[in-house]
ZAZAFI-238247 format. One line per field, with one value per residue (C-alpha): residue number from 1; residue in three letters; x, y, z. Coordinates in nm, 2 decimals. Layout:
REM residues N
n c(NUM|...)
res c(ala|...)
c1 c(X|...)
c2 c(Y|...)
c3 c(Z|...)
//
This chain:
REM residues 303
n c(1|2|3|4|5|6|7|8|9|10|11|12|13|14|15|16|17|18|19|20|21|22|23|24|25|26|27|28|29|30|31|32|33|34|35|36|37|38|39|40|41|42|43|44|45|46|47|48|49|50|51|52|53|54|55|56|57|58|59|60|61|62|63|64|65|66|67|68|69|70|71|72|73|74|75|76|77|78|79|80|81|82|83|84|85|86|87|88|89|90|91|92|93|94|95|96|97|98|99|100|101|102|103|104|105|106|107|108|109|110|111|112|113|114|115|116|117|118|119|120|121|122|123|124|125|126|127|128|129|130|131|132|133|134|135|136|137|138|139|140|141|142|143|144|145|146|147|148|149|150|151|152|153|154|155|156|157|158|159|160|161|162|163|164|165|166|167|168|169|170|171|172|173|174|175|176|177|178|179|180|181|182|183|184|185|186|187|188|189|190|191|192|193|194|195|196|197|198|199|200|201|202|203|204|205|206|207|208|209|210|211|212|213|214|215|216|217|218|219|220|221|222|223|224|225|226|227|228|229|230|231|232|233|234|235|236|237|238|239|240|241|242|243|244|245|246|247|248|249|250|251|252|253|254|255|256|257|258|259|260|261|262|263|264|265|266|267|268|269|270|271|272|273|274|275|276|277|278|279|280|281|282|283|284|285|286|287|288|289|290|291|292|293|294|295|296|297|298|299|300|301|302|303)
res c(unk|unk|unk|unk|unk|unk|unk|unk|unk|unk|unk|unk|unk|unk|unk|unk|unk|unk|unk|unk|unk|unk|unk|unk|unk|unk|unk|unk|unk|unk|unk|unk|unk|unk|unk|unk|unk|unk|unk|unk|unk|unk|unk|unk|unk|unk|unk|unk|unk|unk|unk|unk|unk|unk|unk|unk|unk|unk|unk|unk|unk|unk|unk|unk|unk|unk|unk|unk|unk|unk|unk|unk|unk|unk|unk|unk|unk|unk|unk|unk|unk|unk|unk|unk|unk|unk|unk|unk|unk|unk|unk|unk|unk|unk|unk|unk|unk|unk|unk|unk|unk|unk|unk|unk|unk|unk|unk|unk|unk|unk|unk|unk|unk|unk|unk|unk|unk|unk|unk|unk|unk|unk|unk|unk|unk|unk|unk|unk|unk|unk|unk|unk|unk|unk|unk|unk|unk|unk|unk|unk|unk|unk|unk|unk|unk|unk|unk|unk|unk|unk|unk|unk|unk|unk|unk|unk|unk|unk|unk|unk|unk|unk|unk|unk|unk|unk|unk|unk|unk|unk|unk|unk|unk|unk|unk|unk|unk|unk|unk|unk|unk|unk|unk|unk|unk|unk|unk|unk|unk|unk|unk|unk|unk|unk|unk|unk|unk|unk|unk|unk|unk|unk|unk|unk|unk|unk|unk|unk|unk|unk|unk|unk|unk|unk|unk|unk|unk|unk|unk|unk|unk|unk|unk|unk|unk|unk|unk|unk|unk|unk|unk|unk|unk|unk|unk|unk|unk|unk|unk|unk|unk|unk|unk|unk|unk|unk|unk|unk|unk|unk|unk|unk|unk|unk|unk|unk|unk|unk|unk|unk|unk|unk|unk|unk|unk|unk|unk|unk|unk|unk|unk|unk|unk|unk|unk|unk|unk|unk|unk|unk|unk|unk|unk|unk|unk|unk|unk|unk|unk|unk|unk|unk|unk|unk|unk|unk|unk|unk|unk|unk|unk|unk|unk)
c1 c(0.03|0.27|0.42|0.10|0.13|0.46|0.44|0.20|0.44|0.57|0.39|0.64|0.90|1.05|1.01|1.31|1.47|1.31|1.51|1.33|1.40|1.31|1.39|1.60|1.49|1.80|1.52|1.54|1.20|1.07|1.35|1.39|0.96|1.08|1.40|1.28|0.94|0.97|1.36|1.50|1.83|1.94|1.81|1.87|1.82|1.80|1.84|1.93|2.08|2.45|2.49|2.32|2.57|2.76|2.50|2.29|2.61|2.66|2.25|2.21|2.15|2.19|2.43|2.16|2.33|2.28|2.27|2.33|2.16|1.81|1.59|1.59|1.95|1.94|1.62|1.77|2.06|1.83|1.88|1.57|1.62|1.58|1.18|1.17|1.01|1.02|0.87|0.87|0.78|0.78|0.74|0.62|0.30|0.29|0.51|0.64|0.95|0.81|0.56|0.92|1.02|0.72|0.77|1.11|1.00|0.71|0.91|1.22|0.97|1.04|0.72|0.66|0.78|0.54|0.55|0.42|0.39|0.31|0.28|0.14|-0.22|-0.33|-0.31|-0.14|0.10|-0.08|-0.40|-0.16|0.05|-0.27|-0.45|-0.14|-0.13|-0.45|-0.41|-0.24|-0.36|-0.71|-0.63|-0.36|-0.40|-0.61|-0.48|-0.65|-0.45|-0.13|-0.18|-0.23|0.11|0.25|0.22|0.09|-0.24|-0.23|-0.26|-0.54|-0.90|-1.10|-1.34|-1.16|-1.22|-1.06|-1.18|-0.97|-0.68|-0.70|-0.75|-0.87|-1.01|-0.66|-0.55|-0.80|-0.65|-0.32|-0.30|-0.51|-0.25|0.00|-0.21|-0.26|0.14|0.21|-0.05|0.16|0.50|0.37|0.24|0.54|0.72|0.47|0.49|0.92|1.00|0.67|0.93|0.92|0.60|0.40|0.06|0.00|-0.31|-0.41|-0.35|-0.46|-0.50|-0.46|-0.52|-0.39|-0.29|0.06|0.11|-0.02|-0.27|-0.11|-0.23|-0.06|-0.10|0.02|0.03|0.19|0.35|0.31|0.39|0.08|0.25|0.26|-0.05|-0.18|0.11|-0.08|-0.36|-0.25|-0.14|-0.47|-0.47|-0.85|-0.80|-0.62|-0.85|-0.80|-0.94|-1.27|-1.54|-1.59|-1.26|-1.22|-0.88|-0.86|-0.87|-0.62|-0.77|-0.52|-0.73|-0.64|-0.61|-0.41|-0.22|-0.46|-0.74|-0.49|-0.42|-0.79|-0.89|-0.64|-0.62|-1.03|-0.90|-0.91|-1.27|-1.45|-1.73|-2.03|-1.86|-1.88|-1.62|-1.64|-1.51|-1.57|-1.52|-1.34|-1.54|-1.70|-1.53|-1.22|-1.25|-1.41|-1.12|-0.88|-1.03|-1.07|-0.69|-0.53|-0.27|-0.16|-0.17|0.16|0.29|0.22|-0.16|-0.13|-0.06|-0.06|-0.34)
c2 c(-0.03|0.20|0.17|0.30|0.59|0.69|0.62|0.88|1.16|1.17|1.45|1.64|1.50|1.16|0.89|0.79|1.11|1.06|0.94|0.67|0.67|0.41|0.23|-0.08|-0.42|-0.74|-0.81|-0.48|-0.58|-0.26|-0.12|-0.35|-0.33|0.03|-0.03|-0.32|-0.11|0.27|0.27|0.45|0.39|0.67|0.49|0.55|0.29|0.41|0.16|0.23|-0.12|-0.06|-0.39|-0.55|-0.34|-0.60|-0.85|-0.50|-0.41|-0.80|-0.87|-0.46|-0.47|-0.18|0.02|0.15|0.39|0.32|0.55|0.34|0.63|0.64|0.86|1.13|1.18|1.08|1.31|1.60|1.56|1.47|1.62|1.85|2.02|1.68|1.53|1.20|0.93|0.90|0.58|0.59|0.25|0.19|-0.10|0.01|0.27|0.66|0.78|1.18|1.12|0.97|1.34|1.48|1.26|1.39|1.77|1.73|1.57|1.86|2.14|2.09|1.88|2.00|2.02|1.68|1.48|1.20|1.10|0.74|0.71|0.28|0.24|-0.03|0.01|-0.32|-0.15|0.18|0.08|0.33|0.02|-0.24|0.01|0.16|-0.21|-0.32|-0.01|0.01|-0.37|-0.21|0.12|0.21|0.58|0.50|0.75|0.61|0.51|0.80|1.07|0.87|0.86|1.24|1.26|1.09|1.22|1.58|1.72|1.93|1.72|1.47|1.58|1.61|1.34|1.01|0.73|0.35|0.21|0.50|0.34|-0.02|-0.18|0.03|0.32|0.37|0.36|0.65|0.86|0.78|0.90|1.27|1.32|1.27|1.48|1.72|1.79|1.82|2.10|2.25|2.22|2.36|2.66|2.70|2.70|2.95|3.19|3.18|3.11|3.22|3.12|2.78|2.74|2.39|2.26|1.90|1.64|1.30|1.02|0.77|0.53|0.14|-0.08|-0.41|-0.73|-0.85|-1.01|-0.65|-0.46|-0.20|0.13|0.37|0.67|0.86|1.23|1.46|1.81|2.07|2.45|2.70|2.72|2.34|2.25|2.18|1.91|1.75|1.73|1.58|1.31|1.22|1.03|0.96|0.76|0.48|0.18|0.02|0.36|0.39|0.59|0.73|0.79|0.55|0.37|0.05|-0.22|-0.49|-0.83|-1.17|-1.46|-1.74|-1.97|-2.26|-2.29|-2.46|-2.21|-1.93|-2.07|-2.14|-1.78|-1.60|-1.77|-1.62|-1.26|-0.95|-1.06|-0.95|-0.76|-0.88|-1.19|-1.39|-1.54|-1.94|-1.95|-2.37|-2.47|-2.15|-1.95|-1.65|-1.42|-1.51|-1.52|-1.16|-1.06|-1.18|-1.06|-0.74|-0.70|-0.99|-0.74|-0.58|-0.90|-1.00|-1.38|-1.44|-1.40|-1.76|-2.04|-2.41|-2.62)
c3 c(0.00|0.07|-0.26|-0.41|-0.21|-0.30|-0.64|-0.70|-0.52|-0.89|-0.96|-0.67|-0.87|-1.00|-0.71|-0.78|-0.69|-0.34|-0.05|0.16|0.57|0.77|1.11|1.14|1.03|1.00|0.70|0.51|0.38|0.34|0.22|-0.04|-0.17|-0.23|-0.45|-0.65|-0.69|-0.70|-0.78|-0.46|-0.45|-0.13|0.14|0.52|0.80|1.14|1.40|1.76|1.87|1.82|1.97|1.67|1.45|1.27|1.17|1.05|0.79|0.70|0.57|0.44|0.08|-0.24|-0.03|0.27|0.48|0.86|1.10|1.45|1.66|1.82|1.59|1.88|1.74|1.40|1.24|1.31|1.07|0.82|0.44|0.48|0.18|-0.03|-0.08|0.13|0.25|0.62|0.77|1.17|1.21|1.59|1.79|2.13|2.15|2.18|2.39|2.41|2.21|1.95|1.90|1.94|1.65|1.43|1.54|1.38|1.07|1.04|1.14|0.88|0.60|0.22|0.02|-0.10|0.14|0.33|0.65|0.77|1.13|1.27|1.65|1.84|2.00|2.18|2.54|2.75|2.98|3.20|3.22|3.32|3.55|3.72|3.75|3.88|4.14|4.24|4.36|4.66|4.69|4.57|4.55|4.29|4.02|3.75|3.40|3.21|3.49|3.40|3.01|3.05|3.30|3.07|2.72|2.86|2.95|2.67|2.46|2.58|2.51|2.80|2.75|2.69|2.92|3.00|2.65|2.48|2.60|2.46|2.10|1.79|2.02|2.13|1.77|1.69|2.02|1.88|1.54|1.70|1.90|1.61|1.36|1.68|1.72|1.39|1.38|1.60|1.48|1.15|1.34|1.49|1.20|0.99|1.28|1.30|0.91|0.73|0.41|0.44|0.56|0.47|0.50|0.53|0.43|0.50|0.31|0.50|0.80|0.89|1.14|1.12|1.38|1.33|1.67|1.80|1.76|1.51|1.36|1.07|0.95|0.66|0.55|0.26|0.30|0.06|0.04|-0.10|-0.42|-0.50|-0.40|-0.76|-0.72|-0.45|-0.59|-0.92|-0.67|-0.60|-0.34|-0.26|-0.60|-0.43|-0.47|-0.10|0.08|0.21|0.07|0.42|0.49|0.79|0.87|0.61|0.83|0.67|0.69|0.80|0.67|0.73|0.47|0.32|0.04|-0.17|-0.06|-0.11|-0.47|-0.55|-0.47|-0.65|-0.92|-0.97|-0.91|-1.02|-1.08|-1.38|-1.37|-1.18|-1.16|-0.83|-0.62|-0.60|-0.22|-0.19|0.14|0.23|0.54|0.36|0.59|0.52|0.14|0.15|0.32|0.14|-0.22|-0.06|-0.03|-0.16|-0.34|0.00|0.22|0.32|0.28|0.67|0.59|0.44|0.64|0.61|0.80)
//
């Protein structure tokens, strides 16, 4: 899906001229995808684990540049005179340091840059801590108060409840906090350096389960004189988007290899044709057929 998004940035400049910035993974799967699908050659991987440096260096393909520092140190040093695809793919739930990372990018990003942020949203740690502490002290701070203290009271809506700190509601809350942080950073930038001012446009939101509930959002920054370029990208024409602007829920249908091949052989369906699902559960078949182009290999399992 991100490849489809990035490909549309050609209205700013050829996508192969962009720089891709992502987080470390010894498999480098996102780097391999964007190099092969988009022709991106200039790529930077930020990896905070210095202890694994030799392993990362041994496994990296395509002359990927490595930066073995925390994102809080690496992101301020990026070359923001260039257009970039920046994917901050975090493993944890939202934290103040993540918000600072987003502020760093939004304060400097060139028009045409895309920022993608992924965070876990299974449950806020404040819920676990509050439940544990209240077993010893019934007067201990509740989970909402703890979340406000940790993230910042001025960043958290006054009407949130415990239900907002877990699962998809927590994903909604996390995305809204990140977007408000972007708004603040852009307003500060506009006041301090009006000649570099940019706005941002929401592209899409994703929800999926990869061992834990995760949410991702993507935005593009653009200057006033390049607003026509972002219009020309026609992000609203992406086939996987929901017409109601709700998050795209990426299913993980459990299919055998044989079932996978059976469904895949019929797709894409001709107009008016019905999917022959055989003995496959209808929900699994529909989930696969709606998103088959984007499903990772782990969605297909042997039973």
